[in-house]
py3Dmol code that shows the C-alpha trace and the ligand (Angstrom):
import py3Dmol

protein = """\
ATOM      1  CA  MET A   1     -40.366  39.263  35.266  1.00  0.00           C
ATOM      2  CA  ALA A   2     -42.623  38.348  37.884  1.00  0.00           C
ATOM      3  CA  GLY A   3     -45.609  39.214  35.551  1.00  0.00           C
ATOM      4  CA  GLU A   4     -44.268  36.607  32.901  1.00  0.00           C
ATOM      5  CA  GLU A   5     -44.281  33.846  35.291  1.00  0.00           C
ATOM      6  CA  VAL A   6     -47.756  34.785  36.270  1.00  0.00           C
ATOM      7  CA  ALA A   7     -48.869  34.700  32.797  1.00  0.00           C
ATOM      8  CA  PHE A   8     -47.289  31.305  31.981  1.00  0.00           C
ATOM      9  CA  LYS A   9     -48.640  29.625  35.151  1.00  0.00           C
ATOM     10  CA  THR A  10     -51.917  31.000  34.412  1.00  0.00           C
ATOM     11  CA  VAL A  11     -52.043  29.509  30.789  1.00  0.00           C
ATOM     12  CA  ARG A  12     -50.775  25.960  32.038  1.00  0.00           C
ATOM     13  CA  ASP A  13     -53.378  26.220  34.608  1.00  0.00           C
ATOM     14  CA  ASP A  14     -56.074  26.625  31.880  1.00  0.00           C
ATOM     15  CA  ILE A  15     -55.577  22.963  30.662  1.00  0.00           C
ATOM     16  CA  PRO A  16     -57.593  20.518  32.568  1.00  0.00           C
ATOM     17  CA  VAL A  17     -55.382  18.152  34.629  1.00  0.00           C
ATOM     18  CA  ALA A  18     -56.559  15.180  32.796  1.00  0.00           C
ATOM     19  CA  ARG A  19     -55.552  16.267  29.166  1.00  0.00           C
ATOM     20  CA  ARG A  20     -52.250  17.540  30.661  1.00  0.00           C
ATOM     21  CA  SER A  21     -51.331  14.032  31.882  1.00  0.00           C
ATOM     22  CA  ILE A  22     -52.459  12.467  28.400  1.00  0.00           C
ATOM     23  CA  SER A  23     -50.326  14.872  26.561  1.00  0.00           C
ATOM     24  CA  SER A  24     -47.293  14.174  28.605  1.00  0.00           C
ATOM     25  CA  ARG A  25     -47.825  10.301  28.349  1.00  0.00           C
ATOM     26  CA  ARG A  26     -47.972  10.718  24.587  1.00  0.00           C
ATOM     27  CA  SER A  27     -44.605  12.542  24.517  1.00  0.00           C
ATOM     28  CA  GLY A  28     -43.223  10.112  26.662  1.00  0.00           C
ATOM     29  CA  ILE A  29     -44.363   7.121  24.329  1.00  0.00           C
ATOM     30  CA  PHE A  30     -42.891   9.103  21.362  1.00  0.00           C
ATOM     31  CA  ILE A  31     -39.546   9.738  23.011  1.00  0.00           C
ATOM     32  CA  TYR A  32     -39.358   6.014  23.917  1.00  0.00           C
ATOM     33  CA  PHE A  33     -39.997   4.817  20.259  1.00  0.00           C
ATOM     34  CA  SER A  34     -37.541   7.610  18.969  1.00  0.00           C
ATOM     35  CA  ILE A  35     -34.806   6.396  21.177  1.00  0.00           C
ATOM     36  CA  SER A  36     -35.446   2.767  20.426  1.00  0.00           C
ATOM     37  CA  PHE A  37     -35.602   3.417  16.785  1.00  0.00           C
ATOM     38  CA  PHE A  38     -32.252   5.362  16.863  1.00  0.00           C
ATOM     39  CA  VAL A  39     -30.672   2.541  18.942  1.00  0.00           C
ATOM     40  CA  LEU A  40     -31.810  -0.122  16.466  1.00  0.00           C
ATOM     41  CA  VAL A  41     -30.700   1.721  13.437  1.00  0.00           C
ATOM     42  CA  THR A  42     -27.313   2.703  14.423  1.00  0.00           C
ATOM     43  CA  GLY A  43     -26.780  -0.742  16.158  1.00  0.00           C
ATOM     44  CA  THR A  44     -27.460  -2.489  12.888  1.00  0.00           C
ATOM     45  CA  LEU A  45     -25.414   0.003  10.863  1.00  0.00           C
ATOM     46  CA  PHE A  46     -22.446  -0.645  13.266  1.00  0.00           C
ATOM     47  CA  TRP A  47     -22.800  -4.480  13.117  1.00  0.00           C
ATOM     48  CA  LEU A  48     -22.986  -4.208   9.164  1.00  0.00           C
ATOM     49  CA  GLY A  49     -19.931  -1.964   9.262  1.00  0.00           C
ATOM     50  CA  ARG A  50     -17.887  -4.374  11.307  1.00  0.00           C
ATOM     51  CA  THR A  51     -18.625  -7.300   9.365  1.00  0.00           C
ATOM     52  CA  ASN A  52     -18.036  -5.771   6.049  1.00  0.00           C
ATOM     53  CA  GLY A  53     -15.033  -3.779   7.312  1.00  0.00           C
ATOM     54  CA  TRP A  54     -16.670  -0.321   6.745  1.00  0.00           C
ATOM     55  CA  THR A  55     -15.700   0.873  10.295  1.00  0.00           C
ATOM     56  CA  GLY A  56     -12.500   1.130  11.943  1.00  0.00           C
ATOM     57  CA  SER A  57      -9.693   3.758  11.217  1.00  0.00           C
ATOM     58  CA  GLY A  58      -7.191   3.165   8.479  1.00  0.00           C
ATOM     59  CA  ILE A  59      -4.747   2.058  10.845  1.00  0.00           C
ATOM     60  CA  GLU A  60      -6.893  -0.620  12.433  1.00  0.00           C
ATOM     61  CA  ARG A  61      -7.763  -2.081   8.974  1.00  0.00           C
ATOM     62  CA  GLU A  62      -3.991  -2.264   8.305  1.00  0.00           C
ATOM     63  CA  GLU A  63      -3.586  -3.961  11.350  1.00  0.00           C
ATOM     64  CA  GLN A  64      -6.295  -6.396  10.651  1.00  0.00           C
ATOM     65  CA  LEU A  65      -4.669  -6.771   7.236  1.00  0.00           C
ATOM     66  CA  ASN A  66      -1.294  -7.552   8.609  1.00  0.00           C
ATOM     67  CA  SER A  67      -2.481 -10.002  11.082  1.00  0.00           C
ATOM     68  CA  LYS A  68      -4.188 -11.881   8.277  1.00  0.00           C
ATOM     69  CA  ILE A  69      -1.138 -11.882   5.907  1.00  0.00           C
ATOM     70  CA  GLY A  70       1.472 -12.612   8.491  1.00  0.00           C
ATOM     71  CA  GLN A  71       3.720 -11.453  11.215  1.00  0.00           C
ATOM     72  CA  PHE A  72       6.343  -8.752  11.486  1.00  0.00           C
ATOM     73  CA  SER A  73       9.938  -9.702  12.363  1.00  0.00           C
ATOM     74  CA  GLU A  74      11.885  -7.739  14.757  1.00  0.00           C
ATOM     75  CA  ASP A  75      13.562  -5.578  12.150  1.00  0.00           C
ATOM     76  CA  GLY A  76      10.032  -4.495  10.916  1.00  0.00           C
ATOM     77  CA  ARG A  77       9.971  -6.896   7.802  1.00  0.00           C
ATOM     78  CA  LEU A  78       6.732  -8.332   6.798  1.00  0.00           C
ATOM     79  CA  LEU A  79       7.147 -11.716   5.047  1.00  0.00           C
ATOM     80  CA  GLY A  80      10.706 -10.943   4.362  1.00  0.00           C
ATOM     81  CA  HIS A  81      10.321  -7.537   2.882  1.00  0.00           C
ATOM     82  CA  PHE A  82      11.233  -4.155   4.553  1.00  0.00           C
ATOM     83  CA  PRO A  83       8.823  -1.390   5.202  1.00  0.00           C
ATOM     84  CA  TYR A  84       9.166   1.443   2.583  1.00  0.00           C
ATOM     85  CA  SER A  85       7.905   5.043   2.389  1.00  0.00           C
ATOM     86  CA  GLU A  86       5.913   6.312  -0.499  1.00  0.00           C
ATOM     87  CA  ALA A  87       7.772   8.848  -2.780  1.00  0.00           C
ATOM     88  CA  SER A  88       6.503  12.238  -2.899  1.00  0.00           C
ATOM     89  CA  GLU A  89       4.621  13.468  -5.864  1.00  0.00           C
ATOM     90  CA  GLU A  90       7.180  16.155  -6.786  1.00  0.00           C
ATOM     91  CA  SER A  91      10.100  13.724  -6.700  1.00  0.00           C
ATOM     92  CA  LEU A  92       8.574  11.625  -9.644  1.00  0.00           C
ATOM     93  CA  VAL A  93       8.587  12.208 -13.245  1.00  0.00           C
ATOM     94  CA  LEU A  94       6.681  10.565 -15.892  1.00  0.00           C
ATOM     95  CA  PHE A  95       9.042   8.198 -17.993  1.00  0.00           C
ATOM     96  CA  SER A  96       6.584   6.795 -20.239  1.00  0.00           C
ATOM     97  CA  PRO A  97       2.664   6.307 -20.371  1.00  0.00           C
ATOM     98  CA  GLY A  98       1.760   5.126 -16.903  1.00  0.00           C
ATOM     99  CA  LEU A  99       5.121   4.617 -15.755  1.00  0.00           C
ATOM    100  CA  LYS A 100       6.481   7.121 -13.094  1.00  0.00           C
ATOM    101  CA  MET A 101       9.680   6.980 -11.191  1.00  0.00           C
ATOM    102  CA  HIS A 102      12.051   9.137  -9.130  1.00  0.00           C
ATOM    103  CA  SER A 103      13.633  11.700 -11.198  1.00  0.00           C
ATOM    104  CA  GLU A 104      17.107  10.537 -10.149  1.00  0.00           C
ATOM    105  CA  THR A 105      16.194   7.022 -10.986  1.00  0.00           C
ATOM    106  CA  ALA A 106      14.917   8.112 -14.374  1.00  0.00           C
ATOM    107  CA  LYS A 107      18.199  10.057 -15.273  1.00  0.00           C
ATOM    108  CA  ALA A 108      20.374   6.966 -14.279  1.00  0.00           C
ATOM    109  CA  TYR A 109      18.113   4.617 -16.124  1.00  0.00           C
ATOM    110  CA  LYS A 110      18.124   6.759 -19.335  1.00  0.00           C
ATOM    111  CA  GLU A 111      21.880   6.825 -19.350  1.00  0.00           C
ATOM    112  CA  MET A 112      22.167   3.015 -18.700  1.00  0.00           C
ATOM    113  CA  ARG A 113      19.449   2.223 -21.387  1.00  0.00           C
ATOM    114  CA  SER A 114      21.439   4.291 -24.263  1.00  0.00           C
ATOM    115  CA  ALA A 115      24.775   2.751 -23.063  1.00  0.00           C
ATOM    116  CA  ALA A 116      23.097  -0.766 -23.592  1.00  0.00           C
ATOM    117  CA  ALA A 117      21.666   0.409 -26.797  1.00  0.00           C
ATOM    118  CA  GLN A 118      24.972   1.261 -28.156  1.00  0.00           C
ATOM    119  CA  GLU A 119      25.929  -2.332 -27.627  1.00  0.00           C
ATOM    120  CA  GLY A 120      22.951  -3.761 -29.407  1.00  0.00           C
ATOM    121  CA  ILE A 121      21.049  -4.410 -26.154  1.00  0.00           C
ATOM    122  CA  SER A 122      17.222  -3.257 -25.788  1.00  0.00           C
ATOM    123  CA  LEU A 123      16.435  -2.586 -22.414  1.00  0.00           C
ATOM    124  CA  ILE A 124      12.743  -1.999 -21.778  1.00  0.00           C
ATOM    125  CA  LEU A 125      10.970  -0.725 -18.794  1.00  0.00           C
ATOM    126  CA  LEU A 126       8.257  -3.079 -17.382  1.00  0.00           C
ATOM    127  CA  SER A 127       7.334  -1.376 -14.181  1.00  0.00           C
ATOM    128  CA  ALA A 128       8.365   1.438 -11.887  1.00  0.00           C
ATOM    129  CA  TYR A 129       6.849   3.575  -9.028  1.00  0.00           C
ATOM    130  CA  ARG A 130       3.937   2.150  -7.443  1.00  0.00           C
ATOM    131  CA  SER A 131       1.769   3.768  -4.885  1.00  0.00           C
ATOM    132  CA  HIS A 132       1.034   1.765  -1.505  1.00  0.00           C
ATOM    133  CA  GLN A 133      -2.534   1.513  -2.853  1.00  0.00           C
ATOM    134  CA  LEU A 134      -1.749   0.175  -6.006  1.00  0.00           C
ATOM    135  CA  GLN A 135       0.650  -2.201  -4.373  1.00  0.00           C
ATOM    136  CA  LYS A 136      -2.208  -3.264  -2.139  1.00  0.00           C
ATOM    137  CA  GLU A 137      -4.504  -3.912  -5.179  1.00  0.00           C
ATOM    138  CA  ILE A 138      -1.797  -6.024  -6.964  1.00  0.00           C
ATOM    139  CA  PHE A 139      -0.992  -8.000  -4.081  1.00  0.00           C
ATOM    140  CA  PHE A 140      -4.528  -9.034  -3.037  1.00  0.00           C
ATOM    141  CA  GLU A 141      -5.828  -9.291  -6.686  1.00  0.00           C
ATOM    142  CA  ILE A 142      -2.983 -11.624  -7.894  1.00  0.00           C
ATOM    143  CA  LYS A 143      -3.154 -13.445  -4.645  1.00  0.00           C
ATOM    144  CA  SER A 144      -6.757 -14.273  -5.213  1.00  0.00           C
ATOM    145  CA  GLN A 145      -6.287 -14.951  -8.865  1.00  0.00           C
ATOM    146  CA  ARG A 146      -3.551 -17.611  -8.211  1.00  0.00           C
ATOM    147  CA  ASN A 147      -5.302 -18.667  -4.823  1.00  0.00           C
ATOM    148  CA  GLN A 148      -1.881 -18.521  -3.343  1.00  0.00           C
ATOM    149  CA  THR A 149      -1.208 -17.975   0.359  1.00  0.00           C
ATOM    150  CA  ALA A 150       0.096 -14.643   1.588  1.00  0.00           C
ATOM    151  CA  LEU A 151       3.568 -16.188   2.314  1.00  0.00           C
ATOM    152  CA  GLU A 152       3.786 -17.539  -1.294  1.00  0.00           C
ATOM    153  CA  ARG A 153       2.452 -14.400  -2.893  1.00  0.00           C
ATOM    154  CA  SER A 154       5.113 -12.326  -0.881  1.00  0.00           C
ATOM    155  CA  LYS A 155       7.824 -14.073  -2.660  1.00  0.00           C
ATOM    156  CA  VAL A 156       6.798 -12.647  -5.852  1.00  0.00           C
ATOM    157  CA  SER A 157       5.102  -9.264  -5.047  1.00  0.00           C
ATOM    158  CA  ALA A 158       5.649  -7.622  -1.544  1.00  0.00           C
ATOM    159  CA  PRO A 159       2.806  -6.844   0.673  1.00  0.00           C
ATOM    160  CA  PRO A 160       1.390  -3.297   0.647  1.00  0.00           C
ATOM    161  CA  GLY A 161       3.885  -0.680   2.334  1.00  0.00           C
ATOM    162  CA  HIS A 162       6.773  -3.089   2.002  1.00  0.00           C
ATOM    163  CA  SER A 163       7.441  -2.669  -1.624  1.00  0.00           C
ATOM    164  CA  GLU A 164      10.711  -1.125  -2.979  1.00  0.00           C
ATOM    165  CA  HIS A 165       8.658   0.238  -5.955  1.00  0.00           C
ATOM    166  CA  SER A 166       6.821   2.838  -3.540  1.00  0.00           C
ATOM    167  CA  THR A 167      10.310   4.616  -3.142  1.00  0.00           C
ATOM    168  CA  GLY A 168      10.487   5.504  -6.996  1.00  0.00           C
ATOM    169  CA  TYR A 169      14.055   4.064  -6.822  1.00  0.00           C
ATOM    170  CA  ALA A 170      13.112   0.350  -7.842  1.00  0.00           C
ATOM    171  CA  ILE A 171      12.436  -0.593 -11.361  1.00  0.00           C
ATOM    172  CA  ASP A 172      11.506  -3.756 -13.427  1.00  0.00           C
ATOM    173  CA  ILE A 173      13.411  -4.310 -16.582  1.00  0.00           C
ATOM    174  CA  GLY A 174      12.911  -6.538 -19.508  1.00  0.00           C
ATOM    175  CA  ASP A 175      14.704  -7.497 -22.801  1.00  0.00           C
ATOM    176  CA  ALA A 176      12.671  -5.717 -25.760  1.00  0.00           C
ATOM    177  CA  ASN A 177      13.447  -8.639 -27.946  1.00  0.00           C
ATOM    178  CA  ARG A 178      12.416 -11.349 -25.430  1.00  0.00           C
ATOM    179  CA  PRO A 179       8.871 -10.549 -24.173  1.00  0.00           C
ATOM    180  CA  ASP A 180       8.449 -14.117 -23.287  1.00  0.00           C
ATOM    181  CA  THR A 181      10.706 -13.604 -20.334  1.00  0.00           C
ATOM    182  CA  ASP A 182       9.002 -10.629 -18.822  1.00  0.00           C
ATOM    183  CA  PHE A 183       8.940 -10.982 -14.961  1.00  0.00           C
ATOM    184  CA  GLU A 184      10.164 -14.593 -15.410  1.00  0.00           C
ATOM    185  CA  GLU A 185      13.375 -16.180 -13.980  1.00  0.00           C
ATOM    186  CA  SER A 186      14.462 -17.196 -17.506  1.00  0.00           C
ATOM    187  CA  PHE A 187      14.983 -13.535 -18.033  1.00  0.00           C
ATOM    188  CA  GLU A 188      18.396 -14.313 -16.648  1.00  0.00           C
ATOM    189  CA  ASN A 189      19.302 -15.925 -19.870  1.00  0.00           C
ATOM    190  CA  THR A 190      18.843 -12.955 -21.986  1.00  0.00           C
ATOM    191  CA  PRO A 191      21.358 -10.568 -23.482  1.00  0.00           C
ATOM    192  CA  ALA A 192      19.812  -7.864 -21.467  1.00  0.00           C
ATOM    193  CA  PHE A 193      20.248  -9.582 -18.089  1.00  0.00           C
ATOM    194  CA  ARG A 194      23.748 -10.435 -19.040  1.00  0.00           C
ATOM    195  CA  TRP A 195      24.679  -6.892 -19.893  1.00  0.00           C
ATOM    196  CA  LEU A 196      22.901  -5.521 -16.782  1.00  0.00           C
ATOM    197  CA  LYS A 197      24.935  -8.105 -14.447  1.00  0.00           C
ATOM    198  CA  ARG A 198      28.179  -6.609 -15.898  1.00  0.00           C
ATOM    199  CA  ASN A 199      27.301  -2.954 -16.306  1.00  0.00           C
ATOM    200  CA  ALA A 200      24.308  -1.899 -13.857  1.00  0.00           C
ATOM    201  CA  SER A 201      26.436  -1.214 -10.999  1.00  0.00           C
ATOM    202  CA  ARG A 202      28.210   1.611 -13.021  1.00  0.00           C
ATOM    203  CA  TYR A 203      24.744   3.312 -13.065  1.00  0.00           C
ATOM    204  CA  HIS A 204      24.138   2.815  -9.407  1.00  0.00           C
ATOM    205  CA  PHE A 205      21.619  -0.110 -10.058  1.00  0.00           C
ATOM    206  CA  THR A 206      21.575  -3.080  -7.889  1.00  0.00           C
ATOM    207  CA  LEU A 207      19.807  -6.329  -8.114  1.00  0.00           C
ATOM    208  CA  SER A 208      17.425  -6.344  -5.167  1.00  0.00           C
ATOM    209  CA  PHE A 209      16.587 -10.187  -4.860  1.00  0.00           C
ATOM    210  CA  PRO A 210      19.398 -12.255  -6.282  1.00  0.00           C
ATOM    211  CA  PRO A 211      19.270 -15.923  -5.924  1.00  0.00           C
ATOM    212  CA  ASP A 212      19.158 -17.282  -2.382  1.00  0.00           C
ATOM    213  CA  ASN A 213      18.823 -13.438  -0.959  1.00  0.00           C
ATOM    214  CA  HIS A 214      19.008 -13.275   2.726  1.00  0.00           C
ATOM    215  CA  GLN A 215      15.507 -11.651   2.857  1.00  0.00           C
ATOM    216  CA  GLY A 216      14.200 -15.082   1.638  1.00  0.00           C
ATOM    217  CA  VAL A 217      12.462 -13.297  -1.197  1.00  0.00           C
ATOM    218  CA  THR A 218      12.301 -15.433  -4.621  1.00  0.00           C
ATOM    219  CA  TYR A 219      14.910 -14.513  -7.013  1.00  0.00           C
ATOM    220  CA  GLU A 220      13.883 -11.547  -9.274  1.00  0.00           C
ATOM    221  CA  PRO A 221      16.241 -11.073 -11.994  1.00  0.00           C
ATOM    222  CA  TRP A 222      14.176  -8.185 -13.521  1.00  0.00           C
ATOM    223  CA  HIS A 223      14.029  -6.052 -10.306  1.00  0.00           C
ATOM    224  CA  TRP A 224      16.825  -3.505  -9.853  1.00  0.00           C
ATOM    225  CA  ARG A 225      16.949  -0.609  -7.349  1.00  0.00           C
ATOM    226  CA  PHE A 226      18.839   2.760  -7.765  1.00  0.00           C
ATOM    227  CA  GLU A 227      21.263   3.583  -4.954  1.00  0.00           C
ATOM    228  CA  GLY A 228      22.935   6.432  -6.432  1.00  0.00           C
ATOM    229  CA  THR A 229      22.232   9.254  -4.008  1.00  0.00           C
ATOM    230  CA  ALA A 230      22.306   9.675  -0.449  1.00  0.00           C
ATOM    231  CA  ASP A 231      18.500   9.631  -0.055  1.00  0.00           C
ATOM    232  CA  ALA A 232      18.308   6.604  -2.020  1.00  0.00           C
ATOM    233  CA  LEU A 233      21.025   4.922  -0.172  1.00  0.00           C
ATOM    234  CA  ARG A 234      19.126   5.686   3.083  1.00  0.00           C
ATOM    235  CA  GLU A 235      15.967   4.126   1.905  1.00  0.00           C
ATOM    236  CA  PHE A 236      17.870   0.846   1.465  1.00  0.00           C
ATOM    237  CA  GLU A 237      20.180   1.034   4.486  1.00  0.00           C
ATOM    238  CA  LYS A 238      18.188  -1.487   6.218  1.00  0.00           C
ATOM    239  CA  ALA A 239      18.114  -4.020   3.421  1.00  0.00           C
ATOM    240  CA  ASN A 240      21.752  -3.401   2.752  1.00  0.00           C
ATOM    241  CA  LYS A 241      22.690  -3.735   6.298  1.00  0.00           C
ATOM    242  CA  HIS A 242      20.636  -6.795   6.730  1.00  0.00           C
ATOM    243  CA  SER A 243      22.503  -8.703   3.658  1.00  0.00           C
ATOM    244  CA  ARG A 244      25.744  -7.597   5.069  1.00  0.00           C
ATOM    245  CA  MET A 245      25.126  -9.031   8.534  1.00  0.00           C
ATOM    246  CA  ARG A 246      24.208 -12.278   7.088  1.00  0.00           C
ATOM    247  CA  GLN A 247      27.236 -12.649   4.691  1.00  0.00           C
TER     248      GLN A 247
END
"""
ligand_1 = """\
1
ZN
Zn 9.889 -5.292 -9.286
"""
view = py3Dmol.view(width=600, height=400)
view.addModel(protein, "pdb")
view.setStyle({"model": 0}, {"cartoon": {"style": "trace"}})
view.addModel(ligand_1, "xyz")
view.setStyle({"model": 1}, {"stick": {}})
view.zoomTo()
view.show()
């Protein structure tokens, strides 16, 4: 060990003092510029990230979003809509191309549809399960297309994370013979709606947003939710409690 130390010292001592100080000054300048460059690049990237919304966790972004679109009420509602979880992939079945729903919803809807058909009524499925991501796209896309405020928009389509559609239990129904009334209030004048009003409860479907509903959501005669299982009922417990309390 002592021998190695001596050898090292000898090599260093062989470099003239002047050259030694130049090389250490050079490496000092190099380190200084490296650090400055690093700080400049990371600082610029961070600033760009903040202004473009690249940084921040998902939760932070959700919070920013929520503060933009409105305030939560004490019962967790956002712009009148309750928060809803997302159905698990295993609980969903493909009902028709591009339309998934909870397997229990599908079973009940099929029964209801064939019962309606026997009376000459053609129910058609317009929309079913929507992931939180899809809801986000719909909410903001339609909002910008129609240039509506978040409050106006929420009356037609729930804000992301707050749509009954994400549970797999909510579906939008139309009259196959009256496509002009799809997603329109005028759907209430169709044979399909009149039939649903009389019979849907037998298949455990409830109109989520009747006229002047207590959640303050615009009347949606096409939007029905399935409440025929304990799990489904649990999902809509808050909404049901809320409307009972206000009655
Ligand atoms: Zn709907």
